[in-house]
C-alpha positions as CSV (number, residue, x, y, z in Angstrom):
1,M,-18.1,-9.5,14.3
2,T,-18.2,-12.3,12.4
3,A,-20.7,-14.7,13.0
4,V,-23.6,-16.6,11.7
5,A,-27.0,-15.3,13.0
6,N,-29.5,-16.6,15.2
7,T,-32.8,-14.5,16.1
8,A,-34.8,-15.1,18.7
9,L,-38.3,-13.4,19.7
10,V,-38.8,-11.4,23.5
11,S,-42.4,-12.2,25.2
12,E,-44.8,-9.7,25.2
13,A,-45.7,-7.0,27.5
14,P,-48.7,-4.9,27.1
15,L,-47.7,-1.3,27.1
16,T,-50.0,-0.5,30.2
17,E,-47.9,-2.7,32.4
18,A,-45.0,-1.1,32.4
19,A,-43.2,-0.8,35.5
20,P,-42.3,2.8,36.9
21,V,-39.1,4.0,34.8
22,I,-36.4,5.4,36.4
23,R,-35.1,8.4,34.2
24,D,-31.2,7.0,35.2
25,S,-32.4,3.6,33.6
26,R,-30.8,2.5,30.4
27,P,-32.8,4.6,27.7
28,L,-35.8,2.6,25.8
29,R,-34.2,2.8,21.9
30,L,-36.8,3.4,19.0
31,I,-36.8,3.0,15.3
32,T,-38.8,5.5,13.3
33,C,-40.2,3.1,10.0
34,G,-42.2,3.5,7.4
35,S,-42.5,4.3,3.6
36,V,-41.1,7.2,1.6
37,D,-42.7,10.7,2.5
38,D,-44.9,9.6,5.3
39,G,-43.4,12.0,7.9
40,K,-40.7,9.8,9.9
41,S,-37.8,13.0,9.9
42,T,-40.7,15.0,10.6
43,L,-42.0,13.5,13.5
44,I,-38.7,13.1,15.5
45,G,-38.1,17.0,14.7
46,R,-41.6,17.8,15.9
47,L,-40.7,14.9,19.2
48,L,-37.2,17.1,19.8
49,W,-39.2,20.2,18.8
50,D,-42.2,19.8,21.8
51,T,-39.7,17.8,24.3
52,K,-36.7,20.8,24.5
53,A,-34.7,18.4,23.3
54,V,-33.7,21.1,20.8
55,K,-30.7,24.2,21.7
56,E,-31.8,27.8,20.6
57,D,-28.6,27.9,18.3
58,Q,-30.1,24.2,16.4
59,A,-33.3,26.0,16.4
60,A,-31.8,29.2,14.7
61,T,-29.9,27.6,12.6
62,L,-32.9,25.3,11.4
63,R,-35.7,28.3,11.1
64,R,-32.5,29.9,8.8
65,D,-32.4,26.2,6.7
66,S,-36.0,26.1,6.5
67,G,-35.9,29.1,4.0
68,S,-40.0,29.8,3.6
69,Q,-40.9,27.3,5.8
70,N,-44.8,26.4,5.4
71,D,-48.1,27.6,5.0
72,L,-48.5,27.0,8.9
73,G,-45.1,28.8,9.1
74,L,-43.6,26.3,11.1
75,P,-39.9,25.1,10.6
76,D,-39.0,22.4,8.0
77,F,-38.5,19.9,11.4
78,A,-37.0,16.9,8.7
79,L,-34.0,19.1,8.9
80,L,-32.9,17.9,12.2
81,L,-32.1,14.6,11.0
82,D,-31.9,14.7,7.5
83,G,-28.2,15.7,8.3
84,L,-26.8,14.7,4.6
85,Q,-26.0,17.1,1.5
86,A,-27.6,14.0,-0.2
87,E,-30.8,13.6,2.4
88,R,-31.2,17.8,1.3
89,E,-30.9,17.9,-1.5
90,Q,-33.3,14.7,-2.5
91,G,-35.7,15.5,0.1
92,I,-35.1,11.7,1.6
93,T,-33.5,9.9,4.7
94,I,-30.2,8.2,3.4
95,D,-27.9,7.1,6.0
96,V,-29.3,6.1,9.7
97,A,-30.0,9.3,12.3
98,Y,-29.9,8.8,15.8
99,R,-30.5,11.3,18.6
100,Y,-31.5,12.0,22.3
101,F,-34.1,13.4,24.0
102,A,-36.1,12.8,26.7
103,T,-39.4,13.5,28.9
104,D,-39.6,14.0,33.0
105,R,-40.4,10.4,33.3
106,R,-38.0,8.9,30.6
107,S,-35.4,9.0,28.6
108,F,-35.1,7.4,24.5
109,I,-33.0,7.8,21.7
110,V,-34.6,7.2,19.0
111,A,-33.3,6.1,15.0
112,D,-34.9,7.9,12.1
113,T,-34.2,5.6,9.2
114,P,-34.8,5.6,5.1
115,G,-37.7,4.7,4.1
116,H,-36.7,4.5,0.3
117,E,-36.1,0.3,-1.5
118,Q,-33.0,0.9,-1.9
119,Y,-31.9,1.8,1.8
120,T,-33.8,-1.3,3.1
121,R,-30.7,-2.5,4.5
122,N,-30.2,1.0,6.6
123,M,-33.3,-0.1,8.2
124,A,-32.2,-3.1,9.2
125,T,-29.5,-1.3,10.6
126,G,-31.5,0.6,13.3
127,A,-34.0,-1.7,13.9
128,S,-31.1,-4.4,15.4
129,T,-31.1,-2.9,18.3
130,A,-34.5,-1.2,19.1
131,D,-37.0,-2.3,22.3
132,L,-40.1,-0.5,19.7
133,A,-41.0,0.5,16.0
134,I,-43.0,3.3,15.4
135,L,-44.7,2.5,11.9
136,L,-45.7,5.1,10.0
137,V,-48.5,5.0,7.5
138,D,-50.1,8.2,5.4
139,A,-53.6,8.8,6.2
140,R,-54.2,9.4,2.9
141,A,-52.4,6.2,1.0
142,G,-52.7,3.1,4.0
143,L,-50.1,0.4,4.5
144,L,-48.1,0.0,1.8
145,E,-45.3,-2.2,-0.6
146,Q,-42.4,-1.1,1.8
147,T,-44.4,-0.6,5.0
148,R,-45.4,-4.2,5.3
149,R,-42.1,-4.9,4.7
150,H,-40.3,-2.5,7.3
151,A,-43.0,-4.5,10.2
152,T,-42.1,-7.6,8.6
153,I,-38.1,-6.9,9.5
154,A,-38.6,-5.5,12.5
155,S,-40.1,-8.4,14.2
156,L,-37.7,-10.6,12.3
157,M,-35.9,-8.7,15.0
158,G,-37.3,-9.1,17.4
159,I,-39.1,-6.1,18.0
160,K,-42.7,-7.3,19.8
161,Q,-43.5,-2.9,20.5
162,F,-45.7,-1.3,17.6
163,V,-46.6,1.9,17.4
164,L,-48.5,2.0,14.7
165,A,-48.3,5.9,13.5
166,V,-51.5,7.6,11.3
167,N,-49.6,10.3,9.8
168,K,-51.1,13.6,8.0
169,F,-54.8,12.6,9.7
170,D,-55.7,16.8,8.7
171,L,-55.0,15.8,5.5
172,V,-58.1,13.5,5.2
173,S,-60.5,15.0,7.7
174,Y,-59.5,13.3,10.9
175,D,-62.0,11.0,9.8
176,K,-62.3,8.4,11.8
177,A,-63.2,5.4,8.9
178,V,-60.2,6.0,7.6
179,F,-58.9,5.1,11.2
180,D,-60.4,1.9,11.5
181,Q,-59.5,1.1,8.3
182,I,-56.2,1.6,8.4
183,S,-55.2,0.2,11.7
184,T,-57.8,-2.8,11.6
185,E,-55.6,-3.6,8.3
186,F,-52.0,-3.0,10.4
187,K,-53.3,-5.3,13.3
188,A,-54.3,-8.2,10.8
189,L,-51.0,-7.8,9.3
190,A,-49.1,-8.0,13.1
191,L,-50.6,-10.8,13.8
192,T,-49.3,-12.8,11.4
193,L,-45.8,-11.5,12.1
194,G,-46.0,-13.0,16.3
195,V,-46.5,-9.3,17.7
196,R,-49.5,-8.6,19.1
197,Q,-48.5,-5.6,21.0
198,V,-50.0,-2.9,18.9
199,T,-50.7,0.6,20.0
200,A,-52.0,3.3,17.0
201,I,-52.3,6.9,17.4
202,P,-54.3,8.7,14.8
203,M,-51.7,12.3,14.2
204,S,-50.0,14.9,12.7
205,A,-46.2,14.7,13.1
206,L,-46.4,18.2,11.1
207,K,-48.7,19.8,13.5
208,G,-47.8,18.1,16.3
209,E,-51.4,16.1,17.3
210,N,-50.7,13.4,19.3
211,V,-47.7,13.8,19.5
212,V,-46.2,15.4,22.9
213,Y,-49.6,17.5,23.0
214,P,-53.2,15.6,22.9
215,A,-55.7,16.7,19.5
216,G,-58.8,16.3,21.4
217,A,-59.7,19.0,20.1
218,V,-59.6,18.0,16.1
219,I,-60.2,14.2,17.0
220,P,-62.7,13.9,19.8
221,W,-63.9,10.7,19.2
222,Y,-60.1,9.5,20.0
223,E,-59.5,8.5,24.3
224,G,-56.2,6.7,23.9
225,P,-52.7,8.1,24.8
226,T,-50.5,10.8,22.8
227,L,-47.3,9.1,21.4
228,V,-45.2,10.2,24.3
229,E,-47.1,8.8,27.2
230,T,-46.8,5.3,25.1
231,L,-43.4,5.9,25.0
232,E,-43.2,6.5,28.4
233,L,-45.1,3.3,29.4
234,A,-42.9,1.1,26.9
235,T,-40.8,-1.7,28.4
236,L,-37.2,-2.4,27.6
237,R,-35.7,-5.8,26.3
238,S,-33.7,-7.9,27.8
239,G,-30.0,-8.8,25.4
240,Q,-29.0,-11.5,27.8
241,S,-32.4,-13.8,28.6
242,T,-33.1,-14.0,24.8
243,G,-30.7,-16.2,23.3
244,F,-27.8,-15.3,21.0
245,R,-28.8,-13.2,18.2
246,L,-27.5,-11.5,15.4
247,P,-28.4,-9.5,12.3
248,V,-26.8,-10.0,9.7
249,Q,-25.4,-6.3,8.1
250,R,-23.1,-8.0,5.6
251,V,-21.2,-10.5,3.8
252,S,-17.6,-10.4,4.4
253,R,-16.4,-11.7,1.2
254,P,-12.1,-10.7,1.4
255,G,-10.6,-13.5,-0.7
256,E,-11.7,-16.9,-2.0
257,S,-10.6,-18.8,0.8
258,F,-12.2,-16.5,3.5
259,R,-16.8,-16.4,3.7
260,G,-18.1,-14.4,6.8
261,Y,-21.4,-13.0,8.1
262,Q,-21.0,-9.5,10.0
263,G,-22.9,-8.0,12.6
264,T,-23.5,-6.5,16.0
265,V,-24.4,-9.2,18.1
266,A,-28.4,-8.1,19.8
267,G,-28.4,-10.2,22.2
268,G,-27.4,-13.2,24.9
269,A,-23.2,-15.0,23.6
270,V,-21.7,-16.9,20.9
271,K,-18.6,-19.2,20.6
272,P,-17.1,-21.5,17.7
273,G,-19.0,-25.2,17.3
274,D,-22.4,-23.8,18.5
275,S,-24.8,-24.8,16.6
276,V,-27.2,-21.3,15.6
277,A,-30.2,-21.5,13.3
278,I,-31.1,-19.0,10.2
279,L,-34.3,-17.1,10.2
280,P,-36.8,-17.1,9.2
281,S,-36.1,-20.3,6.8
282,G,-34.8,-22.1,10.2
283,Q,-31.6,-23.3,8.5
284,V,-29.0,-24.8,11.0
285,A,-25.1,-24.1,10.8
286,N,-21.5,-24.1,13.4
287,V,-20.2,-21.5,13.8
288,K,-16.1,-21.4,12.9
289,Q,-14.4,-18.9,13.5
290,I,-15.8,-15.2,15.6
291,V,-13.3,-13.0,13.6
292,T,-13.0,-9.0,14.7
293,F,-11.3,-5.8,13.1
294,D,-7.7,-7.0,14.2
295,L,-8.5,-10.3,16.6
296,V,-9.2,-14.0,16.1
297,R,-12.2,-14.4,18.9
298,N,-13.0,-17.1,21.7
299,A,-16.3,-16.1,21.9
300,A,-18.7,-13.0,21.5
301,V,-21.7,-10.9,23.6
302,A,-23.8,-8.6,23.2
């Protein structure tokens, strides 16, 4: 789809006030983001493992591909997401990987996105359709530049529900002061982005602490929800009620006579002649044409 983009933000609603979820409703779409090596792929792999979304043959392959595994005797959960040969060789996520999983209360589609700065555009692609963002932070390093960048992109894509996953918490001896400092700093950042709905959770994705199962034995001072409990209470955002929204993924210029902006319409509708605003600059432009791979369209909808 080729058009000019307008980004509209959704209304806010506390996670704890979500209506009861019907299992056959639209799955909650979520994205994991953050800097390199913060544990995004491992977190999703652990989610899939603990929610029984990994079939027996997949589990056997995972154990085989994990080689010597790790000090805990656990398989490399990241291999459930990093399917490209280059990803496995380099130990990083390059492309967006989508996976489905479900609990007794709800179903989910999760996008594992790259943390490396070089592949930030792929993270933006995953964020364009997400209802909620999980921002991972290595408890030892705190907020990094790429963490801030991903949070900004997610907010520009209209995401208003954030989970701050303070990961690898076992490596800082479950220190409450570390968690308080990181969560306070991130919530201040979120406010500057217009995001007020932040749930901070201390966790260890590798050990599965506070992911699906609570970690009260090692983090007795934390009385909040697990990650899965938070996701089960999250709300869906409406694509039609927020106005036209098109995250630009590519500038297309096949020749000197044509320049278009490509992306998937994430909300609302647009037609030739409409005025749209480009955020964050606020510059206004008029839509001349809407072009797909085979036709010139009269309109485009989410």
